N, CA, C and O of each residue as an XYZ file, in Angstrom:
692
protein
N      34.413     59.627     -6.388
C      34.365     58.215     -6.097
C      35.122     57.446     -7.190
O      35.067     57.810     -8.364
N      35.809     56.411     -6.801
C      36.522     55.553     -7.738
C      35.522     54.658     -8.448
O      34.562     54.185     -7.840
N      35.748     54.426     -9.738
C      34.871     53.552    -10.509
C      35.725     52.533    -11.259
O      36.477     52.894    -12.164
N      35.610     51.289    -10.888
C      36.369     50.214    -11.526
C      35.662     49.797    -12.806
O      34.441     49.638    -12.825
N      36.437     49.620    -13.884
C      35.863     49.185    -15.161
C      35.618     47.683    -15.188
O      34.542     47.232    -15.582
N      36.618     46.907    -14.767
C      36.521     45.459    -14.837
C      37.692     44.846    -14.065
O      38.577     45.562    -13.597
N      37.689     43.536    -13.939
C      38.837     42.853    -13.353
C      39.913     42.774    -14.421
O      39.656     42.300    -15.528
N      41.118     43.234    -14.101
C      42.236     43.178    -15.041
C      42.794     41.758    -15.124
O      42.969     41.215    -16.215
N      43.066     41.174    -13.985
C      43.514     39.779    -13.942
C      43.373     39.251    -12.525
O      43.223     40.011    -11.569
N      43.425     37.943    -12.416
C      43.486     37.302    -11.111
C      44.648     36.335    -11.156
O      45.015     35.852    -12.227
N      45.227     36.048    -10.015
C      46.404     35.182     -9.956
C      46.111     33.942     -9.127
O      45.444     34.001     -8.095
N      46.629     32.816     -9.610
C      46.490     31.551     -8.902
C      47.885     31.028     -8.601
O      48.721     30.913     -9.498
N      48.132     30.713     -7.338
C      49.432     30.190     -6.921
C      49.493     28.693     -7.175
O      48.584     27.954     -6.799
N      50.574     28.248     -7.817
C      50.740     26.834     -8.148
C      52.140     26.376     -7.737
O      53.038     27.192     -7.529
N      52.309     25.067     -7.624
C      53.627     24.504     -7.294
C      54.443     24.179     -8.529
O      55.654     24.396     -8.551
N      53.796     23.664     -9.547
C      54.480     23.168    -10.745
C      53.813     23.808    -11.961
O      52.680     23.471    -12.302
N      54.518     24.727    -12.608
C      53.929     25.515    -13.685
C      53.444     24.652    -14.849
O      52.328     24.855    -15.327
N      54.239     23.707    -15.313
C      53.836     22.910    -16.466
C      52.612     22.051    -16.160
O      51.711     21.926    -16.990
N      52.582     21.464    -14.969
C      51.438     20.639    -14.575
C      50.173     21.506    -14.472
O      49.103     21.103    -14.929
N      50.302     22.688    -13.873
C      49.160     23.598    -13.731
C      48.687     24.099    -15.090
O      47.485     24.161    -15.350
N      49.631     24.453    -15.954
C      49.266     24.936    -17.295
C      48.457     23.868    -18.036
O      47.484     24.187    -18.719
N      48.856     22.616    -17.900
C      48.144     21.513    -18.547
C      46.706     21.425    -18.013
O      45.766     21.280    -18.795
N      46.531     21.512    -16.691
C      45.201     21.449    -16.078
C      44.308     22.571    -16.612
O      43.191     22.314    -17.062
N      44.796     23.813    -16.564
C      43.961     24.956    -16.922
C      43.707     25.059    -18.433
O      42.666     25.570    -18.843
N      44.635     24.585    -19.257
C      44.414     24.653    -20.702
C      43.671     23.432    -21.215
O      42.778     23.564    -22.051
N      44.020     22.244    -20.731
C      43.396     21.035    -21.268
C      42.024     20.751    -20.665
O      41.099     20.414    -21.403
N      41.861     20.877    -19.349
C      40.561     20.582    -18.749
C      39.602     21.761    -18.889
O      38.445     21.575    -19.267
N      40.075     22.979    -18.587
C      39.184     24.136    -18.599
C      39.176     24.884    -19.930
O      38.291     25.707    -20.162
N      40.138     24.617    -20.804
C      40.155     25.243    -22.119
C      40.645     26.679    -22.160
O      40.395     27.379    -23.142
N      41.338     27.143    -21.121
C      41.895     28.490    -21.155
C      43.009     28.520    -22.203
O      43.667     27.509    -22.446
N      43.212     29.667    -22.810
C      44.219     29.834    -23.861
C      45.378     30.675    -23.337
O      45.177     31.676    -22.649
N      46.596     30.250    -23.676
C      47.770     31.009    -23.245
C      47.842     32.325    -24.017
O      47.599     32.369    -25.223
N      48.181     33.394    -23.299
C      48.308     34.724    -23.895
C      49.759     34.923    -24.308
O      50.680     34.720    -23.516
N      49.945     35.319    -25.547
C      51.278     35.688    -26.023
C      51.346     37.205    -25.950
O      50.591     37.901    -26.629
N      52.242     37.708    -25.134
C      52.319     39.151    -24.895
C      53.042     39.850    -26.045
O      54.244     39.671    -26.239
N      52.296     40.642    -26.799
C      52.889     41.388    -27.911
C      53.098     42.864    -27.554
O      53.579     43.639    -28.381
N      52.741     43.248    -26.339
C      52.841     44.663    -25.959
C      54.266     45.178    -26.016
O      54.489     46.343    -26.345
N      55.240     44.322    -25.698
C      56.628     44.786    -25.623
C      57.281     44.908    -26.994
O      58.377     45.459    -27.095
N      56.640     44.409    -28.055
C      57.224     44.498    -29.402
C      57.417     45.943    -29.846
O      58.337     46.234    -30.609
N      56.569     46.847    -29.382
C      56.670     48.244    -29.801
C      57.662     49.043    -28.952
O      57.895     50.219    -29.233
N      58.243     48.436    -27.932
C      59.203     49.149    -27.086
C      60.515     49.339    -27.839
O      60.881     48.504    -28.666
N      61.223     50.426    -27.560
C      62.537     50.627    -28.189
C      63.497     49.505    -27.779
O      63.351     48.938    -26.696
N      64.481     49.178    -28.633
C      65.454     48.141    -28.278
C      66.129     48.443    -26.939
O      66.547     49.572    -26.683
N      66.228     47.435    -26.102
C      66.899     47.576    -24.810
C      66.019     48.111    -23.692
O      66.436     48.113    -22.534
N      64.800     48.567    -24.012
C      63.921     49.111    -22.974
C      63.442     47.982    -22.072
O      63.065     46.908    -22.541
N      63.464     48.243    -20.779
C      62.939     47.279    -19.816
C      61.916     47.975    -18.940
O      62.099     49.119    -18.524
N      60.843     47.263    -18.671
C      59.840     47.809    -17.757
C      60.455     47.981    -16.377
O      61.316     47.194    -15.985
N      60.028     48.995    -15.637
C      60.536     49.129    -14.268
C      60.129     47.922    -13.440
O      59.075     47.337    -13.691
N      60.928     47.538    -12.469
C      60.578     46.373    -11.659
C      59.287     46.593    -10.864
O      59.028     47.684    -10.355
N      58.503     45.547    -10.774
C      57.243     45.577    -10.036
C      57.561     45.403     -8.555
O      58.247     44.450     -8.184
N      57.073     46.312     -7.694
C      57.377     46.181     -6.258
C      56.887     44.867     -5.655
O      57.464     44.375     -4.686
N      55.832     44.302     -6.220
C      55.330     43.017     -5.735
C      56.399     41.939     -5.904
O      56.635     41.136     -5.002
N      57.054     41.934     -7.099
C      58.093     40.941     -7.349
C      59.354     41.234     -6.530
O      60.027     40.316     -6.062
N      59.662     42.506     -6.366
C      60.840     42.870     -5.575
C      60.662     42.391     -4.132
O      61.595     41.868     -3.521
N      59.464     42.574     -3.603
C      59.205     42.224     -2.207
C      59.037     40.724     -1.998
O      59.576     40.173     -1.038
N      58.303     40.060     -2.876
C      57.933     38.666     -2.622
C      58.496     37.660     -3.632
O      58.391     36.453     -3.416
N      59.079     38.129     -4.709
C      59.475     37.236     -5.782
C      60.793     36.517     -5.556
O      61.595     36.893     -4.700
N      60.994     35.477     -6.345
C      62.270     34.781     -6.421
C      62.355     34.136     -7.802
O      61.522     34.431     -8.659
N      63.316     33.281     -8.040
C      63.483     32.664     -9.355
C      62.237     31.893     -9.807
O      61.937     31.839    -10.999
N      61.521     31.302     -8.861
C      60.332     30.518     -9.223
C      59.167     31.405     -9.661
O      58.326     30.965    -10.445
N      59.101     32.632     -9.175
C      57.938     33.482     -9.447
C      58.116     34.411    -10.639
O      57.164     35.084    -11.035
N      59.318     34.467    -11.226
C      59.539     35.494    -12.242
C      59.080     35.120    -13.648
O      59.223     35.932    -14.562
N      58.540     33.931    -13.855
C      58.049     33.538    -15.169
C      56.601     33.039    -15.067
O      56.349     31.837    -15.133
N      55.651     33.976    -14.904
C      54.249     33.557    -14.804
C      53.729     33.055    -16.143
O      54.325     33.301    -17.191
N      52.621     32.356    -16.088
C      51.913     31.909    -17.292
C      50.617     32.696    -17.351
O      49.810     32.650    -16.423
N      50.421     33.418    -18.443
C      49.232     34.246    -18.600
C      48.222     33.515    -19.476
O      48.528     33.123    -20.601
N      47.014     33.338    -18.945
C      45.952     32.631    -19.649
C      44.755     33.559    -19.814
O      44.588     34.507    -19.047
N      43.925     33.287    -20.813
C      42.750     34.114    -21.068
C      41.492     33.308    -20.816
O      41.372     32.161    -21.246
N      40.548     33.930    -20.105
C      39.278     33.287    -19.799
C      38.166     34.320    -19.976
O      37.931     35.149    -19.097
N      37.488     34.261    -21.115
C      36.366     35.165    -21.348
C      36.728     36.630    -21.266
O      35.933     37.436    -20.783
N      37.906     36.988    -21.724
C      38.340     38.381    -21.703
C      39.050     38.799    -20.428
O      39.499     39.940    -20.324
N      39.164     37.907    -19.461
C      39.868     38.207    -18.211
C      41.135     37.353    -18.156
O      41.118     36.167    -18.486
N      42.216     37.973    -17.737
C      43.473     37.243    -17.620
C      43.536     36.477    -16.302
O      43.230     37.016    -15.239
N      43.932     35.234    -16.389
C      44.198     34.390    -15.225
C      45.692     34.105    -15.272
O      46.175     33.441    -16.189
N      46.419     34.607    -14.285
C      47.865     34.452    -14.275
C      48.258     33.379    -13.275
O      47.893     33.441    -12.101
N      49.003     32.397    -13.753
C      49.536     31.354    -12.870
C      50.926     31.772    -12.433
O      51.773     32.108    -13.260
N      51.156     31.749    -11.125
C      52.474     32.034    -10.566
C      52.923     30.824     -9.763
O      52.154     30.274     -8.975
N      54.157     30.412     -9.961
C      54.688     29.366     -9.082
C      54.920     29.987     -7.715
O      55.413     31.109     -7.601
N      54.559     29.245     -6.691
C      54.781     29.721     -5.326
C      56.285     29.865     -5.089
O      57.067     29.085     -5.633
N      56.707     30.858     -4.277
C      58.136     30.968     -3.960
C      58.691     29.678     -3.361
O      59.835     29.300     -3.611
N      57.861     29.016     -2.572
C      58.216     27.710     -1.994
C      56.994     26.810     -2.191
O      55.881     27.180     -1.819
N      57.203     25.635     -2.774
C      56.085     24.726     -3.024
C      55.425     24.312     -1.716
O      56.097     24.080     -0.711
N      54.103     24.225     -1.744
C      53.332     23.787     -0.584
C      52.724     22.421     -0.863
O      52.427     22.088     -2.010
N      52.543     21.650      0.169
C      51.863     20.368      0.059
C      50.403     20.657     -0.313
O      49.719     21.384      0.409
N      49.912     20.092     -1.442
C      48.517     20.350     -1.823
C      47.514     20.031     -0.718
O      46.480     20.693     -0.620
N      47.796     19.037      0.107
C      46.881     18.725      1.213
C      46.815     19.877      2.211
O      45.757     20.134      2.787
N      47.931     20.573      2.423
C      47.941     21.740      3.323
C      47.125     22.877      2.704
O      46.400     23.582      3.406
N      47.246     23.049      1.396
C      46.461     24.080      0.710
C      44.976     23.776      0.885
O      44.180     24.672      1.168
N      44.611     22.518      0.717
C      43.209     22.104      0.871
C      42.712     22.405      2.279
O      41.625     22.962      2.436
N      43.485     22.049      3.311
C      43.055     22.260      4.706
C      42.947     23.734      5.056
O      42.084     24.113      5.848
N      43.804     24.577      4.484
C      43.839     25.975      4.898
C      42.922     26.891      4.091
O      42.705     28.035      4.490
N      42.381     26.425      2.977
C      41.664     27.341      2.096
C      40.237     27.645      2.541
O      39.706     28.696      2.182
N      39.597     26.766      3.308
C      38.213     27.027      3.694
C      37.324     27.122      2.473
O      37.356     26.239      1.615
N      36.521     28.191      2.378
C      35.613     28.333      1.240
C      36.259     29.054      0.060
O      35.616     29.230     -0.975
N      37.513     29.472      0.193
C      38.190     30.195     -0.879
C      38.304     29.304     -2.110
O      38.772     28.169     -2.019
N      37.872     29.822     -3.273
C      37.914     29.045     -4.505
C      37.911     29.974     -5.716
O      37.685     31.177     -5.589
N      38.160     29.405     -6.877
C      38.083     30.118     -8.147
C      36.914     29.521     -8.915
O      36.777     28.300     -8.988
N      36.076     30.370     -9.485
C      34.893     29.893    -10.182
C      34.993     30.250    -11.663
O      35.252     31.398    -12.025
N      34.781     29.243    -12.510
C      34.819     29.427    -13.956
C      33.468     29.034    -14.532
O      32.899     28.009    -14.157
N      32.954     29.860    -15.449
C      31.711     29.541    -16.130
C      32.058     28.889    -17.463
O      32.901     29.388    -18.208
N      31.404     27.777    -17.756
C      31.599     27.066    -19.017
C      30.254     26.840    -19.677
O      29.204     27.104    -19.090
N      30.298     26.352    -20.895
C      29.093     26.015    -21.635
C      28.214     25.073    -20.810
O      28.702     24.103    -20.230
N      26.933     25.366    -20.765
C      25.969     24.594    -19.982
C      26.045     23.102    -20.303
O      26.106     22.271    -19.396
N      26.042     22.766    -21.586
C      26.080     21.363    -21.995
C      27.354     20.655    -21.563
O      27.318     19.493    -21.158
N      28.478     21.354    -21.649
C      29.752     20.754    -21.212
C      29.741     20.462    -19.717
O      30.159     19.390    -19.280
N      29.260     21.427    -18.940
C      29.242     21.235    -17.484
C      28.275     20.117    -17.110
O      28.591     19.280    -16.264
N      27.116     20.098    -17.727
C      26.143     19.037    -17.450
C      26.741     17.677    -17.776
O      26.573     16.730    -17.008
N      27.441     17.563    -18.912
C      28.084     16.298    -19.288
C      29.166     15.904    -18.277
O      29.281     14.732    -17.917
N      29.951     16.868    -17.824
C      30.972     16.577    -16.815
C      30.326     16.099    -15.518
O      30.798     15.151    -14.890
N      29.243     16.765    -15.126
C      28.543     16.391    -13.889
C      27.942     14.993    -13.981
O      27.874     14.271    -12.986
N      27.509     14.620    -15.176
C      26.896     13.307    -15.359
C      27.916     12.199    -15.600
O      27.543     11.028    -15.664
N      29.203     12.546    -15.736
C      30.230     11.536    -15.979
C      31.463     11.797    -15.109
O      32.584     11.899    -15.609
N      31.232     11.901    -13.811
C      32.360     12.154    -12.912
C      33.301     10.959    -12.837
O      34.462     11.107    -12.456
N      32.814      9.784    -13.194
C      33.673      8.593    -13.175
C      34.859      8.774    -14.110
O      35.978      8.392    -13.766
N      34.634      9.350    -15.286
C      35.759      9.532    -16.217
C      36.731     10.592    -15.707
O      37.938     10.471    -15.917
N      36.222     11.633    -15.038
C      37.120     12.632    -14.449
C      37.992     11.992    -13.373
O      39.202     12.213    -13.323
N      37.358     11.195    -12.514
C      38.119     10.525    -11.455
C      39.117      9.526    -12.046
O      40.228      9.382    -11.536
N      38.727      8.845    -13.108
C      39.614      7.880    -13.768
C      40.851      8.591    -14.330
O      41.938      8.015    -14.380
N      40.671      9.851    -14.752
C      41.791     10.645    -15.266
C      42.653     11.212    -14.138
O      43.659     11.875    -14.392
N      42.254     10.948    -12.887
C      43.042     11.385    -11.743
C      42.602     12.684    -11.102
O      43.275     13.178    -10.197
N      41.489     13.253    -11.547
C      40.998     14.492    -10.948
C      40.282     14.198     -9.644
O      39.566     13.204     -9.522
N      40.485     15.075     -8.667
C      39.864     14.922     -7.354
C      38.634     15.817     -7.271
O      38.731     17.031     -7.449
N      37.481     15.220     -7.001
C      36.239     15.958     -6.831
C      35.843     15.857     -5.363
O      35.417     14.794     -4.913
N      35.979     16.960     -4.604
C      35.709     16.890     -3.169
C      34.235     16.754     -2.819
O      33.902     16.320     -1.716
N      33.346     17.117     -3.739
C      31.901     17.034     -3.517
C      31.269     16.446     -4.769
O      31.833     16.517     -5.861
N      30.099     15.871     -4.594
C      29.358     15.401     -5.760
C      28.795     16.619     -6.498
O      28.386     17.588     -5.858
N      28.768     16.583     -7.829
C      28.199     17.713     -8.574
C      26.704     17.820     -8.309
O      26.068     16.884     -7.824
N      26.161     18.989     -8.639
C      24.738     19.180     -8.368
C      24.073     20.057     -9.418
O      24.686     20.950    -10.002
N      22.811     19.768     -9.630
C      21.949     20.623    -10.441
C      21.168     21.472     -9.448
O      20.497     20.934     -8.568
N      21.246     22.770     -9.576
C      20.534     23.669     -8.674
C      19.370     24.298     -9.420
O      19.546     24.891    -10.484
N      18.190     24.165     -8.856
C      16.986     24.721     -9.465
C      16.611     25.983     -8.694
O      16.373     25.947     -7.486
N      16.563     27.091     -9.415
C      16.236     28.381     -8.814
C      14.738     28.629     -8.889
O      14.047     27.990     -9.684
N      14.221     29.549     -8.073
C      12.806     29.911     -8.202
C      12.543     30.338     -9.650
O      13.326     31.093    -10.225
N      11.476     29.870    -10.220
C      11.182     30.153    -11.625
C      11.601     29.014    -12.533
O      11.272     29.009    -13.719
N      12.333     28.038    -11.978
C      12.661     26.846    -12.737
C      14.000     26.804    -13.443
O      14.348     25.765    -14.004
N      14.776     27.890    -13.444
C      16.092     27.857    -14.086
C      16.989     26.867    -13.351
O      17.137     26.933    -12.131
N      17.578     25.958    -14.101
C      18.486     24.971    -13.527
C      19.889     25.229    -14.032
O      20.104     25.390    -15.233
N      20.841     25.267    -13.118
C      22.229     25.340    -13.532
C      22.995     24.218    -12.860
O      22.559     23.673    -11.846
N      24.149     23.875    -13.436
C      24.973     22.786    -12.938
C      26.233     23.335    -12.315
O      26.801     24.323    -12.782
N      26.669     22.671    -11.235
C      27.877     23.103    -10.534
C      28.702     21.873    -10.178
O      28.180     20.850     -9.734
N      30.021     22.009    -10.390
C      30.968     20.935    -10.122
C      32.198     21.546     -9.468
O      32.703     22.567     -9.934
N      32.681     20.937     -8.401
C      33.928     21.366     -7.778
C      34.997     20.327     -8.080
O      34.759     19.122     -7.998
N      36.186     20.824     -8.433
C      37.311     19.947     -8.752
C      38.584     20.592     -8.218
O      38.700     21.818     -8.187
N      39.531     19.772     -7.802
C      40.804     20.295     -7.286
C      41.786     20.427     -8.440
O      41.858     19.541     -9.291
N      42.548     21.524     -8.484
C      43.649     21.561     -9.441
C      44.790     20.751     -8.840
O      44.696     20.358     -7.677
N      45.858     20.487     -9.576
C      46.921     19.614     -9.061
C      47.626     20.146     -7.806
O      48.310     19.391     -7.115
N      47.460     21.451     -7.509
C      48.152     22.055     -6.377
C      47.254     22.317     -5.188
O      47.649     23.020     -4.258
N      46.040     21.759     -5.200
C      45.142     21.882     -4.053
C      44.202     23.066     -4.104
O      43.447     23.275     -3.155
N      44.214     23.861     -5.186
C      43.274     24.975     -5.312
C      41.905     24.423     -5.704
O      41.801     23.559     -6.574
N      40.862     24.929     -5.057
C      39.506     24.482     -5.340
C      38.949     25.280     -6.520
O      38.941     26.510     -6.508
N      38.484     24.551     -7.537
C      37.937     25.163     -8.744
C      36.458     24.807     -8.834
O      36.083     23.636     -8.771
N      35.622     25.835     -8.984
C      34.194     25.628     -9.210
C      33.945     25.817    -10.699
O      34.389     26.805    -11.285
N      33.242     24.882    -11.309
C      32.867     24.991    -12.717
C      31.349     25.076    -12.760
O      30.656     24.186    -12.268
N      30.835     26.158    -13.352
C      29.402     26.436    -13.364
C      28.903     26.515    -14.802
O      29.558     27.102    -15.663
N      27.759     25.931    -15.051
C      27.118     26.025    -16.362
C      25.714     26.569    -16.221
O      24.849     25.918    -15.634
N      25.475     27.778    -16.764
C      24.135     28.373    -16.787
C      23.510     28.085    -18.134
O      24.192     28.184    -19.154
N      22.231     27.730    -18.174
C      21.586     27.471    -19.463
C      21.387     28.763    -20.237
O      21.373     29.844    -19.649
N      21.231     28.657    -21.578
C      20.869     29.856    -22.353
C      19.553     30.413    -21.828
O      18.724     29.672    -21.300
N      19.365     31.726    -21.974
C      18.132     32.347    -21.476
C      16.901     31.832    -22.173
O      15.845     31.692    -21.557
N      17.027     31.548    -23.466
C      15.882     31.008    -24.198
C      16.401     30.224    -25.397
O      17.588     30.289    -25.719
N      15.536     29.501    -26.041
C      15.931     28.623    -27.151
C      16.521     29.407    -28.318
O      17.362     28.881    -29.047
N      16.093     30.665    -28.510
C      16.609     31.475    -29.617
C      18.007     32.005    -29.343
O      18.646     32.561    -30.237
N      18.487     31.840    -28.120
C      19.750     32.445    -27.709
C      20.742     31.387    -27.233
O      21.480     31.621    -26.276
N      20.768     30.241    -27.883
C      21.593     29.118    -27.428
C      23.071     29.464    -27.346
O      23.773     28.923    -26.492
N      23.566     30.348    -28.204
C      24.992     30.677    -28.189
C      25.259     32.005    -27.498
O      26.418     32.404    -27.383
N      24.247     32.691    -27.042
C      24.425     34.025    -26.503
C      24.503     34.085    -25.000
O      25.185     33.282    -24.363
N      23.789     35.053    -24.434
C      23.866     35.275    -23.000
C      23.234     34.115    -22.247
O      22.470     33.327    -22.804
N      23.572     34.032    -20.972
C      23.107     32.908    -20.171
C      21.961     33.317    -19.275
O      21.598     34.491    -19.201
N      21.396     32.336    -18.596
C      20.330     32.591    -17.643
C      20.867     33.009    -16.280
O      20.116     33.035    -15.304
N      22.158     33.337    -16.198
C      22.741     33.772    -14.934
C      22.004     34.999    -14.445
O      21.821     35.942    -15.215
N      21.566     35.025    -13.171
C      20.782     36.161    -12.701
C      21.546     37.480    -12.730
O      20.929     38.546    -12.724
N      22.862     37.430    -12.761
C      23.657     38.661    -12.796
C      23.863     39.193    -14.198
O      24.516     40.224    -14.363
N      23.341     38.542    -15.200
C      23.554     38.976    -16.593
C      22.314     39.567    -17.181
O      22.318     39.981    -18.341
């Protein structure tokens, strides 16, 4: 049987790389990855072409932006052809990307959606505090990235007062 260790990376399609990079680094706090793996390659060595890029790539897709989120890579790729963000919104259904952030940060964002909207961010739903059986409360906020991708931001409280910086009360942890 195959056994997967972890998610290596996930990719998000965007229309405008610089605008998307600003959203994911400034609002969500993701950090750009500087790839040092190729420094040890012999001079002139090139990686073999990726069949994904050969089949679907073009000039817009060949310079992705690699970001780090809690040890997982989030790669932004410009779409081969830009799509109207409204079309992305209509066609996506429940498809979304979910990011976990500090409980206090998410709660503050949920309690001050006016400032997010004033900054031009689109929130398709009102944020909510969800209370689970046993009393654990977590906060959830949905926000659109500039290209129409739906982003869920979730904040789970620390498991206990002694563990404020450690693991969360997420039931999967």
